[in-house]
Structures are given as structure tokens and as C-alpha cells.
Backbone as JSON Lines, residues from 0, in Angstrom:
{"i":0,"aa":"M","n":[-14.74,-14.64,7.54],"ca":[-13.87,-13.17,7.03],"c":[-14.7,-12.51,6.74]}
{"i":1,"aa":"A","n":[-14.18,-11.34,7.3],"ca":[-14.92,-10.02,7.15],"c":[-15.36,-9.64,5.67]}
{"i":2,"aa":"A","n":[-16.05,-8.82,5.22],"ca":[-16.36,-8.46,3.51],"c":[-14.98,-7.89,3.32]}
{"i":3,"aa":"T","n":[-14.78,-7.99,2.22],"ca":[-13.76,-7.49,1.26],"c":[-14.28,-6.53,0.56]}
{"i":4,"aa":"A","n":[-13.74,-4.91,0.16],"ca":[-14.01,-4.12,-0.63],"c":[-12.91,-3.85,-1.53]}
{"i":5,"aa":"E","n":[-13.1,-3.82,-2.78],"ca":[-12.13,-3.5,-3.71],"c":[-11.93,-2.16,-3.99]}
{"i":6,"aa":"T","n":[-10.92,-1.38,-3.95],"ca":[-10.52,-0.03,-4.03],"c":[-10.02,0.39,-5.16]}
{"i":7,"aa":"C","n":[-9.12,-0.48,-5.95],"ca":[-8.45,0.02,-6.88],"c":[-8.13,-1.37,-7.49]}
{"i":8,"aa":"R","n":[-7.98,-1.52,-8.81],"ca":[-7.67,-2.73,-9.12],"c":[-6.14,-3.59,-8.57]}
{"i":9,"aa":"Y","n":[-6.06,-4.71,-8.08],"ca":[-5.22,-5.37,-7.19],"c":[-5.16,-4.48,-5.58]}
{"i":10,"aa":"I","n":[-6.17,-3.72,-5.43],"ca":[-5.79,-3.34,-3.96],"c":[-7.25,-3.6,-3.18]}
{"i":11,"aa":"V","n":[-7.05,-4.24,-2.08],"ca":[-8.38,-4.4,-0.97],"c":[-8.41,-4.08,0.04]}
{"i":12,"aa":"K","n":[-9.59,-3.75,0.51],"ca":[-9.81,-3.04,1.99],"c":[-10.34,-4.62,2.84]}
{"i":13,"aa":"A","n":[-10.18,-5.04,3.97],"ca":[-10.69,-5.9,4.78],"c":[-10.52,-5.85,5.72]}
{"i":14,"aa":"A","n":[-11.52,-6.19,7.11],"ca":[-11.49,-5.66,8.32],"c":[-10.41,-6.21,9.28]}
{"i":15,"aa":"D","n":[-10.44,-7.22,8.52],"ca":[-9.51,-8.57,9.05],"c":[-7.94,-8.53,8.62]}
{"i":16,"aa":"V","n":[-7.96,-7.62,7.6],"ca":[-6.13,-7.65,6.97],"c":[-5.64,-6.5,6.81]}
{"i":17,"aa":"C","n":[-4.58,-6.22,7.32],"ca":[-3.47,-4.97,7.9],"c":[-4.54,-4.08,8.79]}
{"i":18,"aa":"G","n":[-5.38,-4.29,9.45],"ca":[-6.14,-3.72,10.5],"c":[-7.52,-2.6,9.18]}
{"i":19,"aa":"G","n":[-7.77,-3.09,8.34],"ca":[-8.71,-2.46,7.32],"c":[-8.31,-1.55,6.5]}
{"i":20,"aa":"K","n":[-6.86,-1.56,6.61],"ca":[-6.24,-0.62,5.61],"c":[-6.28,-1.21,4.38]}
{"i":21,"aa":"A","n":[-6.43,-0.56,3.36],"ca":[-5.89,-0.63,1.69],"c":[-4.5,-1.26,1.59]}
{"i":22,"aa":"C","n":[-4.64,-2.7,1.09],"ca":[-3.23,-3.59,0.8],"c":[-3.52,-4.38,-0.52]}
{"i":23,"aa":"I","n":[-2.23,-4.89,-1.0],"ca":[-2.3,-5.56,-2.01],"c":[-3.41,-6.62,-2.01]}
{"i":24,"aa":"Q","n":[-4.16,-7.09,-2.97],"ca":[-4.95,-8.23,-2.43],"c":[-3.96,-9.22,-2.59]}
{"i":25,"aa":"N","n":[-4.12,-10.05,-1.48],"ca":[-3.61,-11.79,-1.15],"c":[-2.34,-11.26,-0.82]}
{"i":26,"aa":"T","n":[-2.19,-10.28,0.28],"ca":[-0.77,-10.01,0.76],"c":[-1.21,-9.15,2.05]}
{"i":27,"aa":"R","n":[-0.05,-8.87,2.86],"ca":[-0.37,-7.97,4.12],"c":[0.51,-6.76,3.85]}
{"i":28,"aa":"I","n":[0.78,-6.39,2.49],"ca":[1.34,-5.25,2.39],"c":[0.28,-4.2,2.26]}
{"i":29,"aa":"G","n":[0.57,-3.1,2.71],"ca":[-0.08,-2.06,2.9],"c":[0.36,-1.19,1.73]}
{"i":30,"aa":"V","n":[-0.77,-0.5,0.85],"ca":[-0.54,0.48,-0.12],"c":[0.46,1.54,0.41]}
{"i":31,"aa":"H","n":[0.16,2.27,1.94],"ca":[1.1,2.88,2.07],"c":[2.48,2.37,2.58]}
{"i":32,"aa":"E","n":[2.55,1.51,2.57],"ca":[4.12,1.04,2.39],"c":[4.92,1.2,1.32]}
{"i":33,"aa":"V","n":[3.95,0.76,0.03],"ca":[4.81,0.95,-1.61],"c":[4.99,2.65,-1.8]}
{"i":34,"aa":"I","n":[3.55,3.32,-1.1],"ca":[3.87,4.64,-1.29],"c":[5.34,5.44,-0.53]}
{"i":35,"aa":"G","n":[5.37,4.94,0.77],"ca":[6.12,5.43,1.5],"c":[7.62,5.5,0.7]}
{"i":36,"aa":"L","n":[7.52,4.07,0.15],"ca":[8.9,3.7,-0.62],"c":[9.38,5.17,-1.7]}
{"i":37,"aa":"L","n":[7.97,5.06,-2.51],"ca":[7.95,5.96,-3.72],"c":[8.53,7.61,-3.35]}
{"i":38,"aa":"Q","n":[7.84,7.54,-2.73],"ca":[7.8,9.0,-1.69],"c":[9.38,9.29,-1.24]}
{"i":39,"aa":"T","n":[10.28,7.98,-1.35],"ca":[11.64,8.3,-0.69],"c":[12.53,8.58,-1.94]}
{"i":40,"aa":"G","n":[12.07,8.38,-3.08],"ca":[12.67,8.44,-4.41],"c":[13.02,6.91,-5.29]}
{"i":41,"aa":"K","n":[12.37,6.04,-4.16],"ca":[12.26,4.38,-4.91],"c":[11.46,4.38,-6.36]}
{"i":42,"aa":"T","n":[11.73,3.21,-6.91],"ca":[10.93,3.34,-8.37],"c":[9.91,2.2,-7.96]}
{"i":43,"aa":"G","n":[8.87,1.96,-8.58],"ca":[8.09,0.74,-8.87],"c":[8.67,-0.63,-8.95]}
{"i":44,"aa":"E","n":[10.01,-0.59,-9.73],"ca":[10.43,-1.66,-9.62],"c":[11.53,-2.09,-8.35]}
{"i":45,"aa":"S","n":[11.99,-1.07,-7.75],"ca":[12.44,-1.18,-6.27],"c":[11.44,-1.95,-5.31]}
{"i":46,"aa":"A","n":[10.17,-1.54,-5.45],"ca":[9.27,-1.92,-4.86],"c":[9.39,-3.32,-5.01]}
{"i":47,"aa":"T","n":[9.36,-4.07,-6.08],"ca":[9.19,-5.14,-5.99],"c":[10.43,-6.16,-5.64]}
{"i":48,"aa":"R","n":[11.37,-5.31,-5.29],"ca":[12.42,-6.07,-4.82],"c":[12.34,-6.04,-3.06]}
{"i":49,"aa":"Q","n":[11.81,-4.65,-3.15],"ca":[11.31,-4.91,-1.27],"c":[10.33,-5.75,-1.03]}
{"i":50,"aa":"F","n":[9.37,-5.89,-1.83],"ca":[8.56,-6.82,-1.32],"c":[8.25,-7.82,-2.35]}
{"i":51,"aa":"P","n":[8.97,-9.03,-1.86],"ca":[9.13,-10.02,-3.3],"c":[7.62,-10.63,-3.35]}
{"i":52,"aa":"G","n":[7.36,-11.25,-4.93],"ca":[6.1,-11.43,-4.96],"c":[5.29,-10.31,-5.41]}
{"i":53,"aa":"V","n":[5.65,-9.19,-5.31],"ca":[4.69,-8.08,-5.53],"c":[5.0,-7.89,-7.15]}
{"i":54,"aa":"T","n":[3.82,-7.69,-8.11],"ca":[4.26,-7.18,-9.64],"c":[4.35,-5.7,-9.59]}
{"i":55,"aa":"R","n":[5.11,-5.3,-10.55],"ca":[5.21,-3.63,-11.3],"c":[3.6,-3.62,-11.4]}
{"i":56,"aa":"A","n":[2.96,-4.12,-11.51],"ca":[1.38,-3.51,-11.68],"c":[1.01,-3.74,-10.51]}
{"i":57,"aa":"Q","n":[1.1,-4.45,-9.71],"ca":[0.59,-4.14,-8.33],"c":[0.99,-2.55,-7.44]}
{"i":58,"aa":"A","n":[2.4,-2.79,-7.94],"ca":[2.85,-1.29,-7.04],"c":[2.62,-0.42,-7.62]}
{"i":59,"aa":"Y","n":[2.49,0.04,-9.14],"ca":[1.74,0.91,-10.13],"c":[0.04,1.02,-9.84]}
{"i":60,"aa":"A","n":[-0.48,0.15,-9.54],"ca":[-1.77,-0.09,-8.79],"c":[-1.63,0.55,-7.2]}
{"i":61,"aa":"C","n":[-0.88,0.6,-6.52],"ca":[-0.68,1.39,-5.07],"c":[-0.83,3.26,-5.78]}
{"i":62,"aa":"L","n":[-0.02,3.34,-6.75],"ca":[-0.4,4.4,-6.91],"c":[-1.15,5.25,-7.43]}
{"i":63,"aa":"A","n":[-1.97,4.45,-8.24],"ca":[-3.42,4.4,-8.57],"c":[-4.52,4.81,-7.47]}
{"i":64,"aa":"C","n":[-4.58,3.82,-6.85],"ca":[-5.32,4.21,-5.21],"c":[-4.68,5.29,-4.41]}
{"i":65,"aa":"Y","n":[-3.52,5.7,-4.56],"ca":[-3.09,6.94,-3.81],"c":[-3.47,8.01,-4.61]}
{"i":66,"aa":"E","n":[-3.68,8.24,-5.81],"ca":[-4.18,9.08,-6.36],"c":[-5.47,9.61,-5.97]}
{"i":67,"aa":"H","n":[-6.53,8.54,-5.53],"ca":[-7.97,8.42,-5.57],"c":[-7.98,8.51,-3.57]}
{"i":68,"aa":"H","n":[-7.25,8.68,-2.76],"ca":[-7.55,8.47,-1.21],"c":[-5.95,9.35,-0.3]}
{"i":69,"aa":"L","n":[-5.55,10.17,-1.21],"ca":[-4.24,11.01,-0.86],"c":[-4.22,11.0,0.54]}
{"i":70,"aa":"A","n":[-5.38,11.97,1.24],"ca":[-5.43,12.19,2.5],"c":[-5.11,11.45,3.55]}
{"i":71,"aa":"E","n":[-5.84,10.15,3.33],"ca":[-5.67,8.92,4.15],"c":[-4.33,8.09,3.58]}
{"i":72,"aa":"I","n":[-4.22,7.9,2.66],"ca":[-2.32,7.45,2.4],"c":[-1.64,8.66,3.09]}
{"i":73,"aa":"D","n":[-1.73,9.08,2.57],"ca":[-0.46,10.58,3.17],"c":[-0.77,10.42,4.7]}
{"i":74,"aa":"Y","n":[-1.69,10.36,5.65],"ca":[-1.61,10.19,7.23],"c":[-0.95,8.92,7.5]}
{"i":75,"aa":"L","n":[-0.99,7.55,6.56],"ca":[-0.6,6.45,6.81],"c":[1.09,6.47,7.13]}
{"i":76,"aa":"V","n":[1.15,6.77,5.89],"ca":[2.58,6.78,5.38],"c":[3.33,7.65,6.59]}
{"i":77,"aa":"A","n":[2.76,8.78,7.34],"ca":[3.59,9.91,8.07],"c":[3.57,9.19,9.26]}
{"i":78,"aa":"H","n":[2.37,8.07,9.62],"ca":[2.48,7.83,11.25],"c":[3.79,6.4,10.8]}
{"i":79,"aa":"H","n":[3.67,5.63,9.69],"ca":[4.41,4.66,9.21],"c":[6.24,5.02,9.13]}
{"i":80,"aa":"M","n":[5.95,5.85,8.64],"ca":[7.57,6.65,8.81],"c":[8.04,6.92,10.21]}
{"i":81,"aa":"A","n":[7.49,7.6,11.0],"ca":[7.15,8.09,12.47],"c":[7.9,6.6,12.76]}
{"i":82,"aa":"D","n":[6.85,5.47,13.17],"ca":[6.76,4.4,13.79],"c":[8.6,3.79,13.5]}
{"i":83,"aa":"A","n":[9.05,3.89,12.08],"ca":[10.12,3.1,11.98],"c":[11.0,4.08,12.06]}
{"i":84,"aa":"S","n":[11.04,5.55,12.48],"ca":[12.31,6.4,13.22],"c":[12.47,5.83,14.48]}
{"i":85,"aa":"K","n":[11.47,5.29,15.02],"ca":[11.58,5.27,16.39],"c":[12.98,4.27,16.87]}
């Protein structure tokens, strides 16, 4: 297994998980997926319903990570949304 770097609490990056993108620890849920929901008007609570097993603390950790990596995550959200609309 490749080295894992913790970027924010509950958030990790590992080369062999989610293509090396930031994701919630022990999941394959990308930070950009949670942020995409929040940017469409959803709440942290609705993110926990959308992604069973994700806690509110983890959803809000995605927000904290986003604050530190705005450009990177905005780019991933835009591409995720574009792929979803195809």
C-alpha cells in the first residue's frame, strides 16, 4: 500500500485510493464529492444521508480541507459535475 498523507482531520490522500485525491479516511468518498453537494445548497446533514456511514464531523472536515485547498477542490468539483451531467 502506498504512503498515506493526512491533510486535515478525517481526510487523507493515498496514491492507491481515489486516484490520490483527498477523501474521507477509510472510504472512497472524495472531498470534492461532499463539497459539490454543499455547493448545490445541501447541508452537512444531507451529506450524511447521501453517503451512509459518513458522520457530520467528517462532512465538516471536508469543508475545513476545502478552505485549505480551494483551487484544487474547485477544479475537481467542476470536473465531477461535468461528468455527472453527461
